[in-house]
C-alpha positions, 0 to 999 in steps of 0.5 A: 522434498518438493513443496508440491508433495501430497498434493493433487496430482493436477492442482490449479494454483494463484498468486495472490497480492494482497496490498496496502492500497491496491490487490491483484491475483494471478493465474499462470497459463499457457498463451493467456494473461496471467493477472486475472480480472477482479472489478469488471475488466480491472486487473487491480482491486483497490484494497477498500471496504465500505459498509453501508449504514442504511441496508448493510450492504458491503462494497469492494474496491473502486465501488466502495470509493465511489459509494463513500465519495458519493455521500453515503451514510457508512464507513470506510475502511482502507489500509488494513494490511498496515495493521498486520503484526501491530496491536491494532490487528487485535482491537475493535472498531464500530462498524454499524453501530456494533464493534468489530475487530479488525482481523475480522475486516481483514478476513472479509477483504482477504475473503472477497479478494479470493472469491473474486479470483475464484469467479474471474477463473471459474473455479475455485482456488485451493493453493496459492503463493501469497506475497509478503513484504521483506519486513511486515515490522522493522526490527521486531521478528517476533510481530514479523512471524505474527503478521505472516501467521495473521495472514495465512491463517485469515487465507486458509479462512478464505478456503486455501488449503496450501499456502506458500509465501514469497518476498514481494520483490522476488515476485517482481523479479520474476515477472521481469525474468519472463522478459529477458533474453540473457542473463542480468543482475537485478535490482528490484526496488518494490515501492508499494503502499506501506513498505519499500523492498529490495532484492538483488537477484540473478535472472536469465531464461536458464535460470527461470527453468530451475525449481529452486532459486535460492543461490539467484538471491544475492540478498533482500531487504526492506523498510516499513516506508511506503506510499502512504507514508509519502501521503502523510507527509505531503499532507502534513505539510500542505494541507493540514496548515489549512485546517489549523496545523501549526496555528496558534490558540489564544493563550500562545500555544500551537495547537495539539497536532493528534487529530492532524496526525489521525486525519493523514494516516489512512488506517487512522482517519476514522479515529478523528470522527470519535465523540471524544475527539469532536469535543476536542476539536470543539474546544480548540476551535473555541480557543483558537487564534484563528477560527475559520481554519478550526473550522474547516477542520470541524467540517472535515470531522463532522461530514466524515470527509477525512477519507475524500480529503486523504484521497485528494492528497494521494492525487495531489503526490500522484500530479506532482510526479509529473508536474511541479505544481497541482491544486486541490479544490477545498471548496467542500469543506472550506465553510465561511472562507470561500475566498480561499478554496484551492490549496497550492501543493509544490513539488519542492515542499513534497520533496522537502517533506519526504527527503528523510523518508527517501534518505531511509530508503537509500540508506537501506539499498546502499546497505543491501550492496554492502551485504551482498558484496556487489560494488554498483557497477556490476548490476546491469538493472534497476527494476522499478515497480509498486505504485509509489516507485514513479515519485521523482525524488525517490528514483533519482537517489536510488538511481544515482547509488548505481548510475551505470545500471539500465532503468526499467519500469515494470508494471506497477500495480501488477508485476508482483501479482504476475510474479507470485502465479509465476512462483505458483506454478513452479511450487504446486505444479 
């Protein structure tokens, strides 16, 4: 039975890609651009919320980041998708002096994403295909299903009555398929902010006409590693030592690392701002053998600059895709050591920091080929998408597994949203 059975005869459906770092919405119409403008003329909406302390105003996307970086008092939230399937989704966090469930913050962002799609299309959507990673949670089917259920409930609260899900790499394959002129066997490599997902699929003009594509999908797999994990590894290796990570206390013991890990992880940065954390850091500063570096840590926490610092690391990661070195200006947090206002980051150090993460991704791809019973030489194309798929070490290692295949780079931030919209047209038309 068709998924469209029981729906209105003429229904408009969209595709929604709620991402860890960026989100998109697409609407498939003949002769028109698929992705909808969600922030001014931009087709992506960064998955960020900023709650202003002064007037209870809430800003989203680039505006949220700008408000935070301009120094407005408030609370910045990013990478909410990373909480899906975890126990933190049922916990609370402090926003404007009150305890708010993370679940409610998720609903607020999804609701705004859907509202902006409606405005851009000039009518309300009631049907949608939502993208999801192959695994929200590795090795835990119960938690994985709970994550999807949470996302579905949230989407219904936003006004979507008919909902289907599609794996994100399969959606990316549908976007690529709209450009091909003959049949191909494609490995889709989708490296997002929170997960890495892969699909081995046959695509082609004739196959695209089929309403059911199950037989074309030879294998799908994924691992809970993404761009924010690369950011974290780079931060811990190259940035946090400037704040005292790895330094010693007067007792000779190493400075505890928990607050550095909080500051290096997007969705736990706010944990470093608690009164308990501040008192712990003050005590470490008193006991430090190298107090100036701990003073930087204190300034980051006191000025609520953790998200600013994480953003500098993310920008450095992007810069290292095209350069061997880059620098971060840390004058804002230098305190009493103005002579050391920059931190040098090297691609070599970045490669070493993420080597284990890339190895896990490499092993997942290799296992995918084994599961599908496909030889590397049989694959025609490797299609890269997702904001972190341009990391040189990752791309080199994946392509080394399939050396004869053609390498194609899709729209790193828009392929999934485009494919979800095409899938929504098929499922709900």
